[in-house]
C-alpha atoms as an extended CHARMM CRD file, in Angstrom:
* protein
*
       225  EXT
         1         1  MET       CA            -12.1540000000        2.3360000000       -1.4530000000  PROA      1               0.0000000000
         2         2  GLU       CA             -8.5280000000        2.6980000000       -3.2540000000  PROA      2               0.0000000000
         3         3  LEU       CA             -9.5490000000        0.4620000000       -5.8700000000  PROA      3               0.0000000000
         4         4  ASP       CA            -13.0110000000       -1.1150000000       -6.7710000000  PROA      4               0.0000000000
         5         5  LEU       CA            -12.7120000000       -4.3160000000       -5.3320000000  PROA      5               0.0000000000
         6         6  ASP       CA            -15.7300000000       -5.9010000000       -6.5480000000  PROA      6               0.0000000000
         7         7  ASP       CA            -14.7690000000       -4.8770000000      -10.3780000000  PROA      7               0.0000000000
         8         8  PRO       CA            -15.1740000000       -8.4520000000      -12.2830000000  PROA      8               0.0000000000
         9         9  LYS       CA            -12.6490000000       -7.3940000000      -14.7190000000  PROA      9               0.0000000000
        10        10  LEU       CA            -10.2150000000       -6.8120000000      -11.8930000000  PROA      10              0.0000000000
        11        11  GLY       CA             -8.6310000000      -10.0960000000      -12.1760000000  PROA      11              0.0000000000
        12        12  ALA       CA             -8.4090000000      -10.0370000000      -15.9360000000  PROA      12              0.0000000000
        13        13  GLN       CA             -6.2640000000       -7.0910000000      -15.5610000000  PROA      13              0.0000000000
        14        14  GLN       CA             -3.5930000000       -9.0630000000      -13.4400000000  PROA      14              0.0000000000
        15        15  ALA       CA             -1.7290000000      -10.1630000000      -17.1010000000  PROA      15              0.0000000000
        16        16  THR       CA             -1.4960000000       -6.0310000000      -17.0660000000  PROA      16              0.0000000000
        17        17  LEU       CA              0.3930000000       -5.6870000000      -13.6500000000  PROA      17              0.0000000000
        18        18  LEU       CA              2.7400000000       -8.6720000000      -15.1070000000  PROA      18              0.0000000000
        19        19  GLN       CA              3.4360000000       -6.7370000000      -17.8570000000  PROA      19              0.0000000000
        20        20  ALA       CA              4.2770000000       -3.8080000000      -16.3190000000  PROA      20              0.0000000000
        21        21  ALA       CA              6.4850000000       -4.8280000000      -13.9660000000  PROA      21              0.0000000000
        22        22  SER       CA              8.4330000000       -6.9670000000      -16.1150000000  PROA      22              0.0000000000
        23        23  LEU       CA             12.2380000000       -6.3850000000      -17.0750000000  PROA      23              0.0000000000
        24        24  PRO       CA             13.6770000000       -5.5780000000      -20.4180000000  PROA      24              0.0000000000
        25        25  GLU       CA             14.3360000000       -9.3120000000      -22.2620000000  PROA      25              0.0000000000
        26        26  GLY       CA             17.6490000000      -10.1980000000      -21.1450000000  PROA      26              0.0000000000
        27        27  THR       CA             17.9430000000       -8.0980000000      -17.5610000000  PROA      27              0.0000000000
        28        28  VAL       CA             17.3810000000       -9.8290000000      -14.4720000000  PROA      28              0.0000000000
        29        29  LEU       CA             17.0140000000       -8.3630000000      -10.7930000000  PROA      29              0.0000000000
        30        30  ARG       CA             20.5100000000       -8.3490000000       -9.7190000000  PROA      30              0.0000000000
        31        31  ASP       CA             21.4920000000       -6.2330000000      -13.3000000000  PROA      31              0.0000000000
        32        32  VAL       CA             19.1530000000       -3.3950000000      -11.6110000000  PROA      32              0.0000000000
        33        33  VAL       CA             19.6690000000       -3.3930000000       -7.7470000000  PROA      33              0.0000000000
        34        34  ASP       CA             22.7110000000       -3.3580000000       -5.6340000000  PROA      34              0.0000000000
        35        35  ALA       CA             24.3250000000       -6.3970000000       -5.1820000000  PROA      35              0.0000000000
        36        36  ASN       CA             24.0840000000       -5.9880000000       -1.3960000000  PROA      36              0.0000000000
        37        37  LEU       CA             20.7500000000       -5.4620000000       -1.3750000000  PROA      37              0.0000000000
        38        38  TYR       CA             19.9470000000       -8.2180000000       -3.7940000000  PROA      38              0.0000000000
        39        39  ARG       CA             22.1820000000      -10.8410000000       -1.7540000000  PROA      39              0.0000000000
        40        40  LEU       CA             19.6890000000       -9.2390000000        1.1930000000  PROA      40              0.0000000000
        41        41  ALA       CA             16.7770000000      -10.0470000000       -0.8630000000  PROA      41              0.0000000000
        42        42  GLU       CA             17.9250000000      -13.3880000000       -1.2980000000  PROA      42              0.0000000000
        43        43  ARG       CA             18.3450000000      -14.0180000000        2.2740000000  PROA      43              0.0000000000
        44        44  HSD       CA             14.6020000000      -12.8980000000        3.4130000000  PROA      44              0.0000000000
        45        45  ALA       CA             13.1750000000      -14.4750000000        0.1710000000  PROA      45              0.0000000000
        46        46  ARG       CA             15.0260000000      -17.6770000000        1.7210000000  PROA      46              0.0000000000
        47        47  GLY       CA             13.7850000000      -17.5460000000        4.9950000000  PROA      47              0.0000000000
        48        48  LEU       CA             10.0210000000      -17.0220000000        3.7140000000  PROA      48              0.0000000000
        49        49  GLY       CA             10.7470000000      -20.5140000000        1.9980000000  PROA      49              0.0000000000
        50        50  LEU       CA             10.3420000000      -18.3890000000       -1.4560000000  PROA      50              0.0000000000
        51        51  ASP       CA             13.0400000000      -18.9760000000       -4.5310000000  PROA      51              0.0000000000
        52        52  LEU       CA             13.9530000000      -15.5880000000       -5.2180000000  PROA      52              0.0000000000
        53        53  SER       CA             14.7730000000      -16.7430000000       -9.2210000000  PROA      53              0.0000000000
        54        54  LEU       CA             11.2560000000      -16.7950000000       -9.5450000000  PROA      54              0.0000000000
        55        55  LEU       CA             10.9040000000      -13.3380000000       -9.1590000000  PROA      55              0.0000000000
        56        56  ASP       CA             14.4240000000      -12.4900000000      -11.7290000000  PROA      56              0.0000000000
        57        57  HSD       CA             12.6150000000      -10.9750000000      -14.5920000000  PROA      57              0.0000000000
        58        58  MET       CA             10.1040000000       -8.6370000000      -11.9120000000  PROA      58              0.0000000000
        59        59  GLU       CA             11.0500000000       -5.0800000000      -11.5130000000  PROA      59              0.0000000000
        60        60  PRO       CA             12.2910000000       -4.4850000000       -7.9260000000  PROA      60              0.0000000000
        61        61  TRP       CA              8.8480000000       -2.8400000000       -7.3240000000  PROA      61              0.0000000000
        62        62  LEU       CA              7.1080000000       -5.9570000000       -7.6750000000  PROA      62              0.0000000000
        63        63  VAL       CA              9.6520000000       -8.2540000000       -5.7100000000  PROA      63              0.0000000000
        64        64  ALA       CA              9.2450000000       -5.8190000000       -2.8550000000  PROA      64              0.0000000000
        65        65  ILE       CA              5.1180000000       -6.4690000000       -2.6850000000  PROA      65              0.0000000000
        66        66  THR       CA              5.6920000000      -10.0490000000       -3.3880000000  PROA      66              0.0000000000
        67        67  LEU       CA              7.9830000000      -10.4240000000       -0.6770000000  PROA      67              0.0000000000
        68        68  LEU       CA              5.9010000000       -8.2880000000        1.6650000000  PROA      68              0.0000000000
        69        69  ASP       CA              2.6470000000      -10.4120000000        0.9950000000  PROA      69              0.0000000000
        70        70  VAL       CA              4.5700000000      -13.5190000000        1.9930000000  PROA      70              0.0000000000
        71        71  GLY       CA              5.7280000000      -11.6960000000        4.8390000000  PROA      71              0.0000000000
        72        72  MET       CA              2.6040000000      -10.9280000000        6.0630000000  PROA      72              0.0000000000
        73        73  GLN       CA              0.8870000000      -14.1970000000        5.3180000000  PROA      73              0.0000000000
        74        74  ARG       CA              3.4680000000      -15.6290000000        7.0390000000  PROA      74              0.0000000000
        75        75  ILE       CA              2.7870000000      -14.2150000000       10.6190000000  PROA      75              0.0000000000
        76        76  GLY       CA             -0.8050000000      -14.3700000000        9.8240000000  PROA      76              0.0000000000
        77        77  PHE       CA             -1.9760000000      -11.2640000000        8.0370000000  PROA      77              0.0000000000
        78        78  GLU       CA             -4.2860000000      -12.6310000000        4.7820000000  PROA      78              0.0000000000
        79        79  ALA       CA             -5.2200000000      -10.2650000000        2.4720000000  PROA      79              0.0000000000
        80        80  GLN       CA             -8.3700000000      -12.1750000000        2.2530000000  PROA      80              0.0000000000
        81        81  ARG       CA             -9.3010000000      -12.0460000000        5.9900000000  PROA      81              0.0000000000
        82        82  GLY       CA             -8.6110000000       -8.4240000000        6.2880000000  PROA      82              0.0000000000
        83        83  LEU       CA            -10.9020000000       -5.2840000000        6.6760000000  PROA      83              0.0000000000
        84        84  GLU       CA            -11.2890000000       -4.6080000000        3.0710000000  PROA      84              0.0000000000
        85        85  ARG       CA            -12.2140000000       -7.9970000000        1.8660000000  PROA      85              0.0000000000
        86        86  TYR       CA            -14.6740000000       -8.1500000000        4.8970000000  PROA      86              0.0000000000
        87        87  LEU       CA            -16.5760000000       -4.5330000000        3.8410000000  PROA      87              0.0000000000
        88        88  VAL       CA            -16.5490000000       -5.7800000000        0.3990000000  PROA      88              0.0000000000
        89        89  GLY       CA            -18.7140000000       -8.6440000000        1.5470000000  PROA      89              0.0000000000
        90        90  LYS       CA            -20.7110000000       -6.6220000000        3.1960000000  PROA      90              0.0000000000
        91        91  ALA       CA            -21.6930000000       -4.0780000000        0.3280000000  PROA      91              0.0000000000
        92        92  ALA       CA            -22.2560000000       -7.0440000000       -1.4130000000  PROA      92              0.0000000000
        93        93  ALA       CA            -25.1100000000       -8.3530000000        0.9200000000  PROA      93              0.0000000000
        94        94  ASN       CA            -26.6410000000       -5.0580000000        1.1350000000  PROA      94              0.0000000000
        95        95  HSD       CA            -26.2320000000       -4.1210000000       -2.3740000000  PROA      95              0.0000000000
        96        96  LYS       CA            -23.9900000000       -1.1860000000       -2.0360000000  PROA      96              0.0000000000
        97        97  GLU       CA            -21.8840000000        0.1770000000       -4.7830000000  PROA      97              0.0000000000
        98        98  ILE       CA            -18.6270000000       -0.1450000000       -4.5030000000  PROA      98              0.0000000000
        99        99  VAL       CA            -16.1320000000        2.7820000000       -6.3590000000  PROA      99              0.0000000000
       100       100  GLY       CA            -12.5290000000        3.1490000000       -6.2960000000  PROA      100             0.0000000000
       101       101  LEU       CA            -10.5530000000        6.2840000000       -5.4640000000  PROA      101             0.0000000000
       102       102  GLU       CA             -7.9130000000        5.2600000000       -8.4280000000  PROA      102             0.0000000000
       103       103  SER       CA             -8.0110000000        2.2440000000      -11.0560000000  PROA      103             0.0000000000
       104       104  LEU       CA             -5.7090000000       -0.7540000000      -11.2120000000  PROA      104             0.0000000000
       105       105  ALA       CA             -4.2230000000        0.5450000000      -14.1680000000  PROA      105             0.0000000000
       106       106  LYS       CA             -3.2820000000        3.7140000000      -12.8290000000  PROA      106             0.0000000000
       107       107  GLN       CA             -2.2960000000        2.1140000000       -9.1060000000  PROA      107             0.0000000000
       108       108  ILE       CA             -0.0570000000        0.0940000000      -11.5920000000  PROA      108             0.0000000000
       109       109  GLY       CA              1.2690000000        2.8520000000      -13.2760000000  PROA      109             0.0000000000
       110       110  ILE       CA              2.4900000000        4.9150000000       -9.8380000000  PROA      110             0.0000000000
       111       111  PHE       CA              4.8730000000        1.8170000000       -8.9540000000  PROA      111             0.0000000000
       112       112  ALA       CA              5.7260000000        1.0810000000      -12.6210000000  PROA      112             0.0000000000
       113       113  ASP       CA              6.9440000000        4.6550000000      -13.0120000000  PROA      113             0.0000000000
       114       114  LEU       CA              9.0630000000        4.7680000000      -10.1730000000  PROA      114             0.0000000000
       115       115  SER       CA             12.5000000000        5.7030000000      -11.1810000000  PROA      115             0.0000000000
       116       116  ALA       CA             15.3280000000        2.8810000000      -10.6730000000  PROA      116             0.0000000000
       117       117  ASP       CA             16.8080000000        4.7600000000       -7.3590000000  PROA      117             0.0000000000
       118       118  ASP       CA             12.9410000000        5.2180000000       -5.8660000000  PROA      118             0.0000000000
       119       119  GLN       CA             12.2810000000        1.0790000000       -6.9080000000  PROA      119             0.0000000000
       120       120  GLU       CA             15.4720000000        0.3030000000       -5.0150000000  PROA      120             0.0000000000
       121       121  ALA       CA             14.6370000000        2.2330000000       -2.3220000000  PROA      121             0.0000000000
       122       122  MET       CA             11.1160000000        0.8370000000       -2.0590000000  PROA      122             0.0000000000
       123       123  LEU       CA             12.7920000000       -3.0320000000       -1.8490000000  PROA      123             0.0000000000
       124       124  ALA       CA             15.3580000000       -2.1700000000        0.4900000000  PROA      124             0.0000000000
       125       125  GLN       CA             12.1790000000       -0.2510000000        2.7530000000  PROA      125             0.0000000000
       126       126  THR       CA             10.3660000000       -3.8790000000        2.5700000000  PROA      126             0.0000000000
       127       127  LEU       CA             13.2690000000       -6.2600000000        3.3290000000  PROA      127             0.0000000000
       128       128  GLN       CA             13.5840000000       -3.5080000000        6.3030000000  PROA      128             0.0000000000
       129       129  GLU       CA             10.3150000000       -3.7260000000        7.2450000000  PROA      129             0.0000000000
       130       130  LEU       CA             10.1330000000       -7.8410000000        7.1130000000  PROA      130             0.0000000000
       131       131  ASP       CA             12.7700000000       -7.7000000000        9.9790000000  PROA      131             0.0000000000
       132       132  GLY       CA             10.8330000000       -7.7780000000       13.4160000000  PROA      132             0.0000000000
       133       133  ALA       CA              7.3590000000       -7.6130000000       10.9980000000  PROA      133             0.0000000000
       134       134  ASP       CA              5.5120000000       -9.9530000000       13.6240000000  PROA      134             0.0000000000
       135       135  ALA       CA              6.3930000000       -7.6190000000       17.3630000000  PROA      135             0.0000000000
       136       136  ALA       CA              5.5660000000       -4.3720000000       14.9300000000  PROA      136             0.0000000000
       137       137  MET       CA              2.4150000000       -5.2400000000       13.3950000000  PROA      137             0.0000000000
       138       138  SER       CA              1.2540000000       -6.5350000000       16.9170000000  PROA      138             0.0000000000
       139       139  ASP       CA              1.9980000000       -3.0050000000       18.2960000000  PROA      139             0.0000000000
       140       140  LEU       CA              0.4370000000       -1.2040000000       14.7070000000  PROA      140             0.0000000000
       141       141  VAL       CA             -2.9700000000       -3.8690000000       15.2350000000  PROA      141             0.0000000000
       142       142  SER       CA             -3.0900000000       -2.5180000000       18.9400000000  PROA      142             0.0000000000
       143       143  ALA       CA             -2.5760000000        1.0390000000       18.0720000000  PROA      143             0.0000000000
       144       144  TRP       CA             -5.2080000000        0.8130000000       15.0280000000  PROA      144             0.0000000000
       145       145  ARG       CA             -7.9610000000       -0.6700000000       17.4360000000  PROA      145             0.0000000000
       146       146  ASP       CA             -7.2240000000        1.6710000000       20.3900000000  PROA      146             0.0000000000
       147       147  GLY       CA             -7.0350000000        4.8070000000       17.9920000000  PROA      147             0.0000000000
       148       148  ARG       CA             -3.3150000000        5.9120000000       19.3430000000  PROA      148             0.0000000000
       149       149  LEU       CA             -3.0850000000        8.4330000000       15.8320000000  PROA      149             0.0000000000
       150       150  ASP       CA              0.2810000000        9.1360000000       17.5890000000  PROA      150             0.0000000000
       151       151  VAL       CA              1.3630000000        5.5830000000       17.4360000000  PROA      151             0.0000000000
       152       152  LEU       CA              0.4320000000        5.3370000000       14.3000000000  PROA      152             0.0000000000
       153       153  SER       CA              1.9470000000        7.5290000000       12.2910000000  PROA      153             0.0000000000
       154       154  GLU       CA              5.2880000000        7.1850000000       13.8920000000  PROA      154             0.0000000000
       155       155  SER       CA              5.1910000000        3.8270000000       13.2360000000  PROA      155             0.0000000000
       156       156  LEU       CA              4.2130000000        3.7370000000        9.2840000000  PROA      156             0.0000000000
       157       157  ILE       CA              6.2610000000        7.0270000000        8.5160000000  PROA      157             0.0000000000
       158       158  GLU       CA              9.3840000000        6.6950000000       10.0800000000  PROA      158             0.0000000000
       159       159  ASP       CA             10.3170000000        3.4480000000        7.8460000000  PROA      159             0.0000000000
       160       160  PHE       CA             10.1100000000        6.1510000000        5.1720000000  PROA      160             0.0000000000
       161       161  GLY       CA             12.7070000000        8.3820000000        6.9230000000  PROA      161             0.0000000000
       162       162  ASP       CA             15.7120000000        7.1590000000        4.3900000000  PROA      162             0.0000000000
       163       163  PHE       CA             13.7180000000        7.6900000000        1.6440000000  PROA      163             0.0000000000
       164       164  PRO       CA             11.5260000000       11.0690000000        1.6220000000  PROA      164             0.0000000000
       165       165  GLU       CA             11.1730000000       11.0720000000       -2.2950000000  PROA      165             0.0000000000
       166       166  LEU       CA              9.2130000000        7.6580000000       -2.0030000000  PROA      166             0.0000000000
       167       167  TYR       CA              6.7990000000        8.7830000000        0.5470000000  PROA      167             0.0000000000
       168       168  GLU       CA              5.7870000000       11.7420000000       -1.6350000000  PROA      168             0.0000000000
       169       169  THR       CA              5.4030000000        9.6370000000       -4.6960000000  PROA      169             0.0000000000
       170       170  LEU       CA              3.5550000000        6.6710000000       -2.8200000000  PROA      170             0.0000000000
       171       171  VAL       CA              1.7970000000        8.8840000000        0.1820000000  PROA      171             0.0000000000
       172       172  THR       CA              1.9050000000       12.8780000000       -0.7550000000  PROA      172             0.0000000000
       173       173  GLU       CA              0.5750000000       12.5760000000       -4.2970000000  PROA      173             0.0000000000
       174       174  ARG       CA             -1.9940000000       10.4210000000       -3.8290000000  PROA      174             0.0000000000
       175       175  ASN       CA             -3.5220000000       12.0210000000       -0.8070000000  PROA      175             0.0000000000
       176       176  ASP       CA             -3.8300000000       15.1840000000       -2.8340000000  PROA      176             0.0000000000
       177       177  GLN       CA             -5.4670000000       13.5590000000       -6.1130000000  PROA      177             0.0000000000
       178       178  TRP       CA             -7.8060000000       11.5430000000       -3.4830000000  PROA      178             0.0000000000
       179       179  THR       CA             -8.8830000000       14.6720000000       -1.7180000000  PROA      179             0.0000000000
       180       180  VAL       CA             -9.6690000000       16.1570000000       -5.1320000000  PROA      180             0.0000000000
       181       181  GLU       CA            -12.0030000000       13.2240000000       -5.5760000000  PROA      181             0.0000000000
       182       182  LEU       CA            -13.4340000000       13.0940000000       -2.0510000000  PROA      182             0.0000000000
       183       183  GLU       CA            -14.5570000000       16.8800000000       -2.3960000000  PROA      183             0.0000000000
       184       184  ARG       CA            -16.2830000000       15.7780000000       -5.2220000000  PROA      184             0.0000000000
       185       185  MET       CA            -18.4110000000       12.8990000000       -3.2830000000  PROA      185             0.0000000000
       186       186  LEU       CA            -18.8290000000       15.9410000000       -0.5680000000  PROA      186             0.0000000000
       187       187  ARG       CA            -20.8490000000       17.8320000000       -3.4070000000  PROA      187             0.0000000000
       188       188  ASP       CA            -22.9530000000       14.8270000000       -4.9460000000  PROA      188             0.0000000000
       189       189  GLY       CA            -25.5000000000       14.5850000000       -2.3740000000  PROA      189             0.0000000000
       190       190  ARG       CA            -24.6840000000       11.0520000000       -1.2880000000  PROA      190             0.0000000000
       191       191  ARG       CA            -23.4480000000        9.5120000000        1.7150000000  PROA      191             0.0000000000
       192       192  TYR       CA            -19.9250000000        7.7580000000        1.6120000000  PROA      192             0.0000000000
       193       193  LEU       CA            -17.9810000000        5.1940000000        3.9210000000  PROA      193             0.0000000000
       194       194  VAL       CA            -14.3060000000        5.9790000000        2.8530000000  PROA      194             0.0000000000
       195       195  VAL       CA            -11.5890000000        3.1080000000        3.4170000000  PROA      195             0.0000000000
       196       196  VAL       CA             -8.1110000000        3.6420000000        2.8360000000  PROA      196             0.0000000000
       197       197  GLY       CA             -5.0510000000        2.2210000000        4.2080000000  PROA      197             0.0000000000
       198       198  ALA       CA             -4.0130000000        4.1160000000        7.4840000000  PROA      198             0.0000000000
       199       199  LEU       CA             -0.6250000000        5.5320000000        6.2820000000  PROA      199             0.0000000000
       200       200  HSD       CA             -2.7870000000        7.6600000000        4.3580000000  PROA      200             0.0000000000
       201       201  LEU       CA             -4.9340000000        9.2420000000        7.1200000000  PROA      201             0.0000000000
       202       202  VAL       CA             -1.8390000000        9.8820000000        9.7490000000  PROA      202             0.0000000000
       203       203  GLY       CA              1.2180000000       12.1510000000        9.4640000000  PROA      203             0.0000000000
       204       204  ARG       CA              1.4900000000       14.9710000000        7.4740000000  PROA      204             0.0000000000
       205       205  ASP       CA             -0.2410000000       15.9620000000        4.2530000000  PROA      205             0.0000000000
       206       206  SER       CA             -2.5690000000       13.0850000000        5.1890000000  PROA      206             0.0000000000
       207       207  VAL       CA             -6.1050000000       13.3520000000        3.6510000000  PROA      207             0.0000000000
       208       208  VAL       CA             -7.4600000000       14.4900000000        6.6350000000  PROA      208             0.0000000000
       209       209  ASP       CA             -5.4270000000       17.3910000000        7.0540000000  PROA      209             0.0000000000
       210       210  ARG       CA             -5.8550000000       17.8550000000        3.5670000000  PROA      210             0.0000000000
       211       211  LEU       CA            -10.2490000000       18.0140000000        4.0860000000  PROA      211             0.0000000000
       212       212  THR       CA             -9.5350000000       19.9820000000        7.4110000000  PROA      212             0.0000000000
       213       213  ALA       CA             -7.1370000000       22.5920000000        5.4580000000  PROA      213             0.0000000000
       214       214  ARG       CA            -10.0820000000       23.2190000000        2.7670000000  PROA      214             0.0000000000
       215       215  GLY       CA            -12.4540000000       23.6510000000        5.3540000000  PROA      215             0.0000000000
       216       216  HSD       CA            -14.3380000000       20.6740000000        5.3570000000  PROA      216             0.0000000000
       217       217  PRO       CA            -15.3200000000       19.9700000000        9.2930000000  PROA      217             0.0000000000
       218       218  VAL       CA            -13.4400000000       16.6080000000       10.3400000000  PROA      218             0.0000000000
       219       219  VAL       CA            -14.7300000000       14.8100000000       13.1370000000  PROA      219             0.0000000000
       220       220  ARG       CA            -13.4670000000       11.8330000000       14.9160000000  PROA      220             0.0000000000
       221       221  VAL       CA            -15.5930000000        8.9910000000       15.7470000000  PROA      221             0.0000000000
       222       222  GLY       CA            -15.6610000000        5.9640000000       17.7950000000  PROA      222             0.0000000000
       223       223  ALA       CA            -12.0770000000        6.3470000000       19.8140000000  PROA      223             0.0000000000
       224       224  THR       CA            -11.2260000000        5.4860000000       23.0230000000  PROA      224             0.0000000000
       225       225  ASN       CA             -8.5860000000        8.3310000000       24.0440000000  PROA      225             0.0000000000
């Protein structure tokens, strides 16, 4: 998986997350983002029943993740009921090891190292996604269940149209790193089930395309069309 979700130390690393995401002392969110974007974030937070001032000392990337998480929960998409948690439970029941393609520290670093412009872009994109999220997620889930990769690709990637640098950092560069690790797994003689976000499996520079380009036969299974 992207992270080793059965690592007992994962919960203890939340303090590392908060430390990495904290703004410098004396600085608050409205100091580091455009005034119009801040007002938009306030409006969305209020609509989600959240007081944005509670996140005043957090960097924009964590504000974006928090608002998205709360927004998804509001329309019924809860992380604890998602596919990853389901598979973690199945792995535990069958005594199967879980390994992470990246560590939590690495994942935190990806976001914490984003430039100020990219963090603003991430927050802007998140607020954009929250508008009409219910209908959009319904369409995405339907496309995911039916294996309609063209719809998935278009829906997942179109929001990055205005933020190409963010796509490079959050998707393309990680796909490149993961491909190297997946090739190592292919050579060790064991069988793996690899579970990552759908965004990494469709569109340009996807993990699938990278493996294919490196000469690995990639076969799609279980598709309905």
